[in-house]
C-alpha positions in Angstrom: -81.7 14.5 3.2 -79.8 11.3 3.3 -79.8 10.5 -0.2 -78.9 14.1 -1.8 -75.5 15.7 -2.9 -74.7 19.0 -1.9 -72.5 20.9 -3.9 -70.4 24.0 -2.4 -68.2 24.5 -5.5 -68.4 24.2 -9.4 -65.8 25.7 -11.5 -65.1 25.6 -15.2 -62.5 28.4 -16.2 -64.9 31.5 -16.3 -68.2 29.6 -17.6 -70.0 29.7 -14.3 -71.4 32.6 -12.4 -69.6 33.9 -9.0 -72.5 32.1 -7.2 -71.2 28.4 -8.4 -67.5 29.4 -6.7 -69.4 29.3 -2.7 -72.9 28.0 -3.4 -74.9 28.4 -0.5 -78.4 28.5 -2.0 -79.9 26.0 -4.8 -77.1 23.6 -4.1 -78.5 20.3 -3.3 -80.0 17.7 -5.6 -82.1 15.3 -4.2 -82.6 12.2 -5.9 -86.2 11.0 -6.3 -87.2 7.5 -4.5 -88.5 5.3 -7.5 -89.1 1.9 -7.6 -86.0 1.1 -9.7 -83.9 4.0 -9.9 -83.0 6.8 -7.7 -83.1 9.8 -10.7 -82.6 13.5 -10.5 -82.9 15.2 -14.0 -81.1 18.4 -14.5 -83.0 20.8 -17.3 -80.3 22.8 -18.8 -81.0 24.5 -21.8 -78.1 25.2 -24.6 -75.8 28.0 -23.2 -76.4 27.2 -19.5 -73.1 25.1 -19.1 -74.4 21.4 -19.2 -71.6 20.0 -21.0 -69.0 22.1 -18.8 -70.7 21.0 -15.3 -70.5 17.4 -16.8 -66.8 17.7 -17.9 -66.2 19.3 -14.2 -67.4 16.1 -12.9 -65.6 13.9 -14.9 -62.2 15.5 -13.8 -59.9 13.3 -11.6 -56.9 15.5 -11.5 -55.9 18.5 -9.5 -56.9 21.3 -11.8 -57.4 24.9 -10.8 -59.4 26.0 -13.6 -61.9 22.8 -13.6 -63.0 22.1 -9.9 -65.9 21.0 -8.0 -66.3 20.1 -4.1 -69.3 18.4 -2.9 -70.6 16.6 0.1 -72.3 13.0 0.0 -73.3 11.3 2.9 -71.4 13.0 5.2 -68.0 12.6 3.1 -66.6 15.7 1.1 -65.8 14.8 -2.4 -63.4 16.7 -4.7 -62.0 16.6 -8.3 -58.7 15.6 -6.8 -60.2 12.4 -5.1 -63.1 11.7 -7.9 -64.6 8.2 -6.7 -67.7 9.7 -6.4 -69.2 10.2 -9.9 -69.0 8.4 -13.1 -69.7 10.3 -16.1 -71.4 8.8 -19.6 -70.9 11.5 -22.1 -69.9 11.8 -26.0 -72.0 8.9 -26.9 -72.8 10.4 -30.2 -71.2 8.6 -33.0 -69.1 6.1 -30.7 -67.8 3.9 -33.2 -66.4 1.5 -30.8 -67.2 -0.5 -27.6 -63.9 -0.3 -25.4 -62.9 -2.5 -22.6 -63.4 -6.1 -21.8 -66.7 -8.1 -21.8 -66.4 -8.4 -18.0 -67.2 -4.7 -17.8 -70.5 -5.3 -19.4 -71.5 -9.2 -18.5 -72.1 -9.8 -15.0 -75.2 -12.0 -14.9 -75.6 -15.6 -13.3 -73.0 -18.0 -14.2 -71.2 -15.8 -16.2 -71.1 -13.3 -13.1 -69.8 -16.0 -10.9 -67.2 -16.9 -13.1 -65.5 -13.4 -13.8 -66.1 -12.8 -9.8 -64.3 -15.9 -9.0 -61.6 -15.5 -11.7 -60.9 -11.6 -10.3 -60.8 -13.0 -6.8 -58.6 -15.9 -7.5 -56.3 -13.6 -9.7 -56.2 -11.2 -6.8 -55.8 -13.3 -4.0 -52.5 -15.0 -6.1 -51.1 -11.5 -7.2 -51.2 -10.8 -3.5 -49.7 -13.8 -2.3 -47.1 -14.5 -4.8 -45.8 -10.8 -4.5 -46.3 -10.1 -1.0 -46.3 -13.1 1.1 -45.0 -16.5 -0.2 -41.4 -15.5 -1.0 -41.0 -14.3 2.6 -42.0 -17.8 3.8 -40.1 -19.4 1.3 -37.0 -17.4 2.1 -37.6 -18.6 5.9 -37.2 -21.7 4.9 -34.0 -21.3 3.2 -35.5 -21.5 -0.1 -34.3 -17.7 -1.5 -32.8 -18.9 -4.6 -34.3 -21.1 -7.5 -30.6 -22.4 -7.3 -31.3 -24.2 -3.7 -29.8 -27.6 -4.4 -32.6 -29.0 -1.9 -35.0 -28.9 -4.7 -33.4 -31.7 -6.7 -33.7 -34.3 -3.9 -37.6 -33.2 -3.2 -39.9 -36.0 -3.5 -42.2 -33.9 -5.2 -41.0 -32.2 -7.8 -44.0 -30.2 -8.7 -43.6 -28.5 -5.7 -39.9 -27.8 -6.5 -40.3 -26.6 -9.5 -43.4 -24.3 -8.3 -40.8 -23.1 -5.4 -38.6 -22.1 -8.2 -41.3 -20.1 -10.0 -42.7 -18.3 -7.0 -39.0 -17.2 -6.4 -39.0 -13.5 -7.6 -35.9 -13.6 -9.7 -37.7 -16.4 -11.8 -41.4 -14.7 -11.7 -41.1 -13.8 -15.1 -42.1 -17.3 -16.2 -45.1 -17.1 -13.5 -48.5 -18.6 -14.9 -51.5 -18.2 -12.9 -53.2 -21.2 -14.8 -50.2 -23.3 -13.7 -50.4 -22.3 -10.1 -54.0 -22.8 -10.1 -53.3 -26.6 -11.2 -50.9 -26.9 -8.6 -53.0 -25.7 -5.6 -55.5 -28.3 -6.9 -53.2 -31.0 -6.4 -51.7 -29.5 -3.2 -52.3 -32.0 -0.1 -51.2 -31.3 3.5 -48.6 -33.8 4.6 -47.9 -35.0 8.2 -44.3 -33.6 9.4 -42.3 -36.2 11.0 -40.8 -35.6 14.7 -37.5 -33.2 14.2 -35.0 -31.1 16.0 -35.4 -27.5 15.3 -31.7 -27.0 15.5 -30.9 -29.5 13.0 -33.7 -28.0 10.5 -32.1 -24.5 11.2 -28.7 -25.9 10.1 -30.1 -27.6 7.0 -31.6 -24.3 5.8 -28.3 -22.6 6.4 -25.9 -25.5 5.2 -27.7 -26.9 2.1 -28.0 -24.2 -0.4 -25.2 -24.7 -3.0 -22.5 -27.0 -4.2 -20.0 -25.7 -1.5 -22.4 -26.4 1.3 -21.4 -28.8 3.8 -24.4 -31.1 3.9 -24.5 -30.8 0.2 -21.2 -32.3 -0.2 -21.9 -34.9 2.7 -25.0 -36.4 0.5 -22.3 -36.6 -2.5 -20.4 -39.1 -0.9 -23.5 -41.6 -0.9 -22.1 -44.8 -2.7 -18.6 -43.6 -3.3 -15.5 -45.4 -2.2 -13.3 -43.7 -0.2 -10.1 -44.8 1.3 -9.3 -44.5 5.1 -6.3 -43.5 6.7 -5.7 -43.5 10.5 -3.2 -40.7 10.4 -6.0 -38.5 9.6 -6.1 -37.8 13.4 -2.7 -36.6 13.4 -3.7 -33.8 10.8 -6.5 -32.8 13.5 -4.1 -32.7 16.3 -1.5 -30.9 14.0 -4.0 -28.0 13.2 -4.9 -27.6 16.5 -1.3 -27.4 17.4 -0.5 -24.9 14.8 -3.6 -22.8 15.8 -2.3 -22.5 19.4 1.2 -21.7 18.5 0.2 -18.8 16.4 -2.1 -17.7 18.9 0.7 -17.5 21.4 3.3 -16.7 18.9 5.0 -14.1 21.2 5.1 -16.5 24.2 8.8 -16.8 25.5 8.0 -20.3 26.7 5.8 -22.9 25.5 2.0 -22.2 26.9 1.5 -26.2 26.7 4.7 -27.6 28.8 6.4 -24.3 30.1 9.7 -25.4 27.9 12.0 -22.5 27.9 13.5 -23.7 24.6 10.8 -22.8 22.3 10.9 -22.0 18.8 7.3 -21.4 17.4 8.3 -21.3 13.9 10.0 -24.6 13.7 6.9 -26.1 15.5 4.6 -24.5 12.8 6.8 -25.7 10.0 7.2 -29.2 11.5 3.3 -29.5 11.8 2.5 -28.2 8.4 5.2 -30.5 6.8 3.9 -33.5 8.5 0.0 -32.7 7.5 1.3 -32.2 3.8 2.8 -35.4 3.7 -0.4 -37.4 5.0 -2.6 -35.5 2.5 -0.2 -36.2 -0.6 -0.4 -39.8 0.3 -4.3 -39.7 0.7 -6.6 -40.4 -2.3 -8.5 -37.2 -3.8 -11.9 -37.9 -2.2 -10.7 -38.4 1.3 -8.8 -35.1 0.9 -11.7 -33.4 0.0 -13.8 -35.1 2.8 -10.9 -33.7 5.0 -10.5 -30.1 3.7 -13.8 -29.1 2.4 -16.2 -30.7 5.3 -14.3 -31.7 8.2 -11.7 -28.6 8.2 -14.6 -26.1 7.8 -17.3 -26.9 10.2 -17.5 -25.7 13.7 -18.0 -28.3 16.1 -19.9 -26.0 18.3 -22.7 -25.9 15.6 -22.8 -29.0 14.4 -26.0 -30.3 15.6 -25.6 -33.6 13.0 -22.3 -34.4 14.4 -21.0 -34.5 10.9 -17.3 -33.7 11.9 -17.4 -36.5 14.5 -19.0 -39.1 12.2 -16.5 -38.4 9.3 -13.4 -38.3 11.0 -14.1 -41.7 12.7 -15.0 -43.1 9.1 -11.9 -41.8 7.7 -9.9 -43.4 10.5 -11.7 -46.5 11.0 -13.5 -47.2 7.8 -17.0 -47.6 9.7 -19.4 -47.1 6.9 -22.7 -47.5 9.1 -22.5 -44.3 11.0 -22.0 -42.5 7.6 -24.8 -44.1 6.3 -27.3 -43.3 9.0 -26.0 -39.8 8.8 -26.7 -39.4 5.5 -30.4 -40.7 5.7 -30.9 -38.4 8.4 -29.9 -35.4 6.6 -32.2 -36.7 3.4 -34.8 -37.0 6.1 -34.7 -33.7 7.3 -34.7 -32.4 3.7 -38.0 -34.4 3.3 -39.5 -32.7 6.6 -38.5 -29.4 5.4 -40.1 -30.2 2.2 -43.6 -31.2 4.4 -43.3 -28.1 6.3 -43.0 -25.8 3.0 -45.8 -27.9 1.2 -48.2 -27.5 4.3 -47.1 -23.9 4.4 -48.4 -23.2 0.8 -51.2 -25.5 1.4 -52.4 -23.5 4.6 -51.9 -19.9 2.6 -54.1 -21.4 0.0 -56.6 -22.8 2.1 -57.0 -19.7 4.1 -57.9 -17.9 1.0 -60.4 -20.5 -0.1 -58.6 -20.9 -3.3 -58.8 -24.3 -3.6 -62.4 -24.4 -3.5 -62.9 -21.3 -5.7 -60.7 -22.7 -8.4 -62.9 -25.8 -8.2 -65.7 -23.7 -8.7 -64.1 -21.5 -11.5 -63.5 -24.7 -13.4 -66.8 -26.1 -13.2 -68.2 -23.2 -14.6 -65.4 -22.6 -17.4 -66.6 -26.1 -18.6 -70.0 -24.9 -19.4 -70.6 -23.3 -22.9 -71.7 -19.4 -22.0 -75.2 -18.3 -22.6 -76.6 -14.7 -22.1 -79.1 -15.2 -19.2 -79.0 -12.0 -17.4 -82.4 -9.8 -18.0 -80.5 -6.9 -18.8 -78.4 -8.1 -21.8 -80.9 -10.2 -22.9 -82.8 -7.0 -23.4 -79.9 -5.3 -25.8 -79.5 -9.0 -27.3 -83.4 -8.9 -28.2 -83.6 -5.5 -29.3 -80.7 -6.1 -31.5 -82.2 -9.0 -32.8 -85.7 -7.5 -33.3 -84.2 -4.5 -34.6 -82.1 -5.4 -37.2 -82.1 -9.2 -37.7 -78.5 -9.8 -35.8 -77.9 -11.7 -32.6 -75.3 -10.9 -29.9 -74.0 -14.2 -28.8 -71.4 -15.3 -25.9 -68.4 -17.4 -27.1 -65.6 -18.9 -25.0 -62.0 -18.4 -26.4 -59.8 -20.4 -24.1 -60.2 -18.9 -20.4 -62.1 -15.8 -21.9 -65.6 -14.9 -22.8 -66.1 -12.7 -25.8 -69.4 -10.9 -26.9 -69.9 -11.5 -30.5 -72.3 -10.0 -33.5 -72.2 -12.1 -36.3 -69.3 -14.0 -35.1 -67.4 -10.7 -34.9 -65.9 -9.5 -31.6 -68.4 -6.7 -30.3 -65.8 -5.0 -28.2 -62.7 -3.2 -29.4 -64.2 -3.7 -33.1 -65.0 -0.7 -35.6 -68.7 -0.6 -36.0 -68.5 0.0 -39.4 -66.9 -3.4 -39.9 -70.1 -4.5 -38.2 -72.2 -3.1 -41.0 -74.3 -1.2 -38.1 -76.1 2.0 -38.8 -75.2 5.2 -36.9 -78.5 4.6 -34.9 -77.7 1.3 -34.0 -74.4 1.9 -33.3 -75.2 4.5 -30.9 -78.0 2.7 -29.1 -75.7 -0.5 -29.0 -72.8 1.7 -27.4 -74.7 3.8 -24.9 -76.6 0.5 -23.7 -73.4 -1.4 -23.1 -72.2 1.7 -21.1 -75.3 1.5 -19.1 -74.4 -2.2 -18.3 -70.7 -1.0 -17.4 -71.9 1.7 -15.3 -74.0 -0.3 -13.0 -70.9 -2.1 -12.1 -68.7 0.9 -11.2 -67.7 1.7 -7.6 -69.0 5.2 -7.8 -72.2 5.6 -6.5 -73.6 8.4 -8.6 -73.9 7.7 -12.2 -73.9 11.3 -14.5 -75.6 11.1 -17.9 -75.1 13.9 -20.4 -78.0 14.0 -22.7 -78.6 10.5 -23.5 -81.1 10.6 -26.1 -80.0 13.9 -28.0 -78.7 11.8 -31.1 -81.5 9.3 -31.4 -84.8 9.4 -33.3 -88.2 8.5 -31.9 -87.7 4.8 -32.4 -84.5 4.7 -29.8 -85.6 7.5 -27.3 -88.1 5.4 -25.4 -86.0 2.2 -25.3 -82.8 4.8 -24.0 -85.4 6.1 -21.2 -86.1 2.7 -20.6 -82.6 1.4 -20.3 -81.7 4.5 -17.9 -84.0 2.9 -15.7 -83.6 -0.7 -16.0 -79.8 -1.0 -15.9 -78.9 1.6 -13.3 -81.0 0.1 -10.5 -79.8 0.7 -7.2 -77.5 3.8 -8.5 -78.1 7.3 -7.8 -78.3 8.5 -11.3 -78.0 12.4 -12.3 -79.4 13.2 -16.1 -78.5 16.5 -17.4 -80.5 17.4 -20.7 -81.9 20.3 -22.8 -84.6 17.7 -24.0 -88.2 18.0 -22.4 -89.2 15.0 -24.2 -86.5 12.7 -22.3 -88.2 14.0 -19.3 -91.6 12.9 -20.1 -90.2 9.4 -21.2 -88.8 9.2 -17.8 -92.1 10.6 -16.1 -94.0 7.7 -18.1 -91.6 5.2 -17.2 -91.4 6.1 -13.6 -94.6 8.0 -13.0 -93.5 10.9 -10.7 -90.4 9.1 -9.2 -87.7 11.1 -9.8 -87.0 15.1 -8.9 -86.5 17.9 -11.5 -84.3 20.8 -11.5 -83.5 24.0 -13.6 -79.8 24.7 -14.2 -79.4 28.4 -13.9 -76.3 29.9 -14.8 -77.2 33.4 -16.2 -76.1 36.7 -14.8 -78.8 38.5 -12.6 -80.5 35.3 -12.3 -81.2 32.6 -9.7 -78.4 30.5 -10.2 -77.9 27.1 -9.1 -80.3 23.9 -9.2 -83.7 25.3 -9.1 -85.8 22.9 -7.9 -89.4 22.4 -9.6 -92.3 21.4 -7.5 -94.0 18.3 -8.2 -97.3 20.5 -9.2 -95.4 22.2 -11.9 -93.9 19.2 -12.6 -96.8 17.6 -13.6 -98.3 20.4 -15.7 -94.8 20.7 -17.4 -94.9 17.3 -18.4 -98.6 16.6 -19.0 -100.8 18.8 -21.4 -103.7 17.0 -19.6 -102.6 18.4 -16.4 -102.2 21.8 -17.8 -105.6 21.8 -19.2 -107.3 20.5 -15.9 -105.5 23.7 -14.1 -107.1 26.1 -16.6 -110.6 24.2 -15.9 -110.1 24.6 -12.2 -109.7 28.1 -11.0 -109.4 26.6 -7.2 -106.2 25.7 -8.2 -104.5 28.8 -9.1 -104.6 32.5 -8.1 -104.6 35.0 -11.1 -103.3 38.3 -10.5 -103.8 39.9 -13.6 -106.9 38.2 -15.6 -106.5 40.3 -18.8 -102.6 39.7 -19.0 -103.3 36.1 -18.3 -105.6 35.7 -20.9 -103.2 37.4 -23.6 -100.6 35.2 -22.4 -102.3 32.1 -23.6 -103.3 33.4 -26.7 -100.5 31.2 -28.7 -101.6 28.7 -26.6 -105.1 28.7 -26.9 -104.4 29.0 -31.2 -102.5 25.8 -30.9 -104.9 24.0 -28.6 -107.9 25.0 -31.2 -105.9 23.9 -33.9 -105.1 20.6 -32.2 -109.2 20.1 -31.4 -110.2 21.1 -34.8 -111.9 24.4 -34.0 -111.0 26.3 -36.9 -113.1 29.2 -36.2 -111.4 29.7 -32.7 -108.4 29.3 -34.5 -109.0 32.2 -37.1 -110.1 34.3 -34.6 -106.7 34.1 -32.6 -105.2 34.3 -35.5 -106.3 37.9 -35.4 -104.2 39.1 -32.6 -101.1 36.8 -33.6 -100.0 39.0 -36.5 -98.7 42.5 -36.2 -100.7 43.4 -39.9 -103.8 42.5 -38.3 -106.6 45.1 -36.9 -109.2 43.1 -35.6 -110.5 43.0 -31.8 -111.7 39.9 -30.4 -113.4 38.9 -27.1 -110.6 36.4 -25.8 -112.7 35.8 -22.4 -115.3 34.0 -24.5 -112.5 31.9 -26.4 -111.3 31.0 -23.1 -114.5 29.9 -21.6 -115.1 28.0 -24.7 -111.8 25.9 -25.0 -111.4 25.3 -21.3 -114.7 25.4 -19.6 -117.3 22.6 -20.7 -120.1 24.2 -22.2 -119.2 27.8 -21.1 -119.7 26.6 -17.3 -117.4 25.4 -14.7 -114.8 26.8 -11.8 -112.6 27.6 -14.5 -115.0 30.2 -15.7 -113.6 34.0 -16.5 -116.6 36.3 -16.0 -115.1 39.6 -17.2 -115.1 40.2 -21.0 -111.7 41.4 -22.2 -111.5 42.4 -25.8 -108.0 43.0 -27.2 -106.5 43.8 -30.7 -102.6 44.2 -32.0 -102.8 47.4 -31.0 -104.0 46.9 -27.2 -101.4 44.3 -26.9 -98.4 46.8 -28.0 -99.7 49.3 -25.4 -99.4 46.8 -22.7 -96.5 47.4 -19.7 -94.8 44.2 -20.2 -92.8 45.0 -17.3 -95.9 43.4 -15.0 -94.4 39.9 -14.5 -96.9 38.7 -11.6 -99.6 37.1 -13.9 -100.2 34.3 -11.6 -99.4 33.2 -7.9 -95.6 33.3 -7.9 -94.9 31.4 -4.9 -96.9 28.3 -5.7 -96.3 28.6 -9.5 -93.1 30.3 -9.9 -92.2 28.5 -13.5 -95.7 28.9 -14.9 -95.9 32.7 -13.8 -92.5 32.8 -15.4 -93.7 31.1 -18.5 -96.7 33.4 -19.0 -94.7 36.5 -18.6 -92.2 35.2 -21.3 -95.2 34.4 -23.6 -96.4 37.8 -23.4 -93.2 39.2 -24.2 -92.6 36.9 -27.1 -96.2 37.7 -28.7 -95.9 41.6 -28.2 -92.2 41.5 -29.8 -93.3 39.4 -32.8 -96.1 41.7 -33.3 -93.9 44.8 -32.9 -91.5 43.5 -35.4 -94.1 42.6 -37.8 -95.9 45.8 -37.6 -93.0 48.0 -37.9 -91.4 46.1 -41.0 -94.7 45.8 -42.9 -95.3 49.4 -42.6 -91.8 50.4 -43.3 -91.2 48.4 -46.5 -94.9 48.7 -47.5 -95.3 44.8 -47.7 -98.9 43.5 -49.0 -100.6 41.9 -46.2 -104.1 41.9 -47.8 -105.7 38.3 -48.0 -102.2 36.8 -47.0 -101.0 34.5 -44.3 -97.3 35.9 -43.6 -95.0 34.6 -41.2 -92.2 36.6 -39.7 -89.7 35.0 -41.9 -91.8 35.8 -44.9 -91.7 39.3 -43.8 -87.9 39.3 -43.1 -87.7 37.8 -46.8 -89.6 40.9 -48.5 -88.2 43.8 -46.5 -85.6 44.3 -48.9 -87.2 43.5 -52.4 -86.0 46.7 -54.7 -82.4 47.5 -54.6 -82.7 50.8 -56.3 -84.9 52.3 -53.4 -82.0 52.4 -50.7 -78.5 53.6 -50.8 -75.5 51.4 -49.8 -75.5 52.3 -46.3 -79.1 51.8 -46.0 -79.0 48.5 -47.5 -76.6 47.5 -44.9 -78.6 48.4 -42.0 -81.5 46.4 -43.5 -79.4 43.4 -44.1 -77.9 43.5 -40.5 -81.1 44.3 -39.0 -82.7 40.9 -40.8 -79.8 39.0 -39.7 -80.1 39.9 -36.2 -83.8 39.4 -35.9 -83.8 36.0 -37.5 -81.5 34.9 -35.1 -83.6 36.2 -31.7 -84.9 33.2 -29.7 -88.0 35.3 -29.0 -89.1 35.7 -32.5 -88.7 31.9 -33.3 -92.0 30.2 -34.5 -91.4 27.5 -32.2 -91.8 30.1 -29.3 -94.6 31.6 -30.5 -97.0 29.8 -32.2 -97.5 26.3 -30.6 -98.4 24.7 -34.0 -97.7 21.0 -33.3 -96.3 21.5 -30.1 -98.1 22.5 -26.9 -95.1 22.6 -24.4 -95.6 26.0 -23.1 -93.1 25.7 -20.7 -90.2 25.1 -23.4 -89.6 29.2 -24.1 -89.5 30.0 -20.3 -86.9 27.2 -19.9 -84.7 27.8 -22.7 -84.2 31.4 -21.7 -83.5 33.6 -18.5 -85.4 36.9 -17.6 -81.8 38.5 -18.0 -81.3 37.1 -21.7 -85.1 38.0 -22.4 -84.6 41.9 -21.1 -81.3 41.9 -23.2 -83.5 40.8 -26.5 -86.1 43.4 -25.7 -83.2 46.0 -25.5 -81.6 44.8 -28.7 -84.6 44.3 -30.9 -86.1 47.9 -29.8 -82.9 49.1 -30.8 -82.7 47.1 -34.5 -86.5 48.7 -34.8 -85.0 51.9 -34.0 -82.4 51.7 -36.8 -84.9 50.3 -39.6 -87.4 53.3 -38.7 -84.5 56.0 -39.2 -84.1 54.9 -42.7 -84.4 58.2 -44.7 -85.8 56.6 -47.7 -89.2 55.3 -45.9 -91.1 56.4 -42.7 -92.8 54.4 -40.7 
């Protein structure tokens, strides 16, 4: 099954039974194919580990005590790489909407605006941090102090290059860069020699650079001195002598009368005399430019041109040289500008920024249907309106001109129900934008009253379209509301986690889901015997006694209600024809294929003599949940009758003419303290406390007054827990019956 998730492991300390450590059966959750939402519902009674399962699926770290392993679309996911589940829980009394508006608002122009801004920011971040600086460095701009920036024609380009260099990036502004990108045009690059461009990159960076010093000569008065050529020759001679200093003869003329020290001293003195008589500018040109140039690596011929200028005073060639260097600075500037232009164009940034700016100028409006639903609901429910307000480049959600997110709901004067509804629906809006493919909801309506419950069910379907959704709940009301909205388009499972039970995610088939969620479907099943195989008719009829009484009360059949009450209290002794009652209630005019022919008469005494270990009442293959429900109903009725009969007899409670519930009987079980000694009083108090706490004895599980959910008891308690309660109740009754003061 392609649209399903298979669980192999589910662990939360020791909460889950052993079967969950290596799940083999009942481990697949298939998502129903709804018109809007792919939904699976896990019904999880209190105590089965619902919240623990949610906590496990929300785990995002390595944790040996809290872990899971699932397979989804052929990929295995664990809590260590939790990219599959997004969990919404703890929505009760949430008093603040966190994060930012873009997590919730994704409609129309606002969606486009947020998307563009996110794309722009992401591209700029990637380019600035990982791409642009490398290019600038390749073109010789590795520091903002690079002096070429001073002679750029485009000072905006120079300023932006400085900002984009890492050491200056603390002043980086996305907005400023976006404005720069809009102004950036591609330039024609003049013809040039690559060797000169490379030389420029290496020799025009700071104030000691050769080409920088060269350009500082522009417009300066420089004295000429023909003897400057002598300095050059002397330097060459000194270099040659030093190189062959140990030679016995001159390496140039083979003169044996050779004294290298004298030659070096003479040449150096001659150079000093010439330099001392030169003006400071000329001397700097000679010492700081000419003498440091390697003539083998001088593509601009700087050394040759400067020497000629100092000797002959011809400024024409010097001016041409300065102009040429400037032109190469412009060339490099154009290349850098085109480099940036091409990078930004490759990422379509100019068009995106133009689109973003256009949207940014428009006043924000709520136009998306889902957010409009929240807006209209809040307006209709509490007379207040949610709006969007632009604050510089940001969009804010407001209610009464106050920020809706990161604000305390108390400051917004919202009731608890309003707080929870707004908070939860905004969580749904956020969830649908998440990258995780499966949304997990933990009992989303448990903290809401009836006015909100149907809206929450609608919101789940409406907001989480195109998502796979797992809803965990112990509330059958939510399941019915989802059924009303989706019409049999979701799957239903029981989360079982009990000793001795069929543990895992037990699928509820469509037939049983229908009768679980619709009283009309259950009534139709009772009216049509062709749909169900009854293994034990008498037990079947007894199991339906509480339901039949509730139904008779609902349709106003008071006589039937009174008759059935005779077998629902342990202090009664009448015998009634339950076949006749069944046929009257469920077979029109007593006829139809649902009619039961054999007559069964029962009293409280008959019921208490039943073998309640017979748990195959109807076809367990086709209707396993219904069979379990009917068996539980028999057990609940049996236990209540047994407890009521024992207590009314043991404590001589007056029952004639009275309608006593078990609660009344428990309250009257200790009426005269003087009758019992202290030990017996303690036994009675303990017995009363234990009996009052048993699920099987609660009114909602036995009488169905105003609640015809026949399945609720069976899905709220496991067979194992039921058997334990039977044993415990029997032990309690034995302790009461053994009191010496009175005998049952």
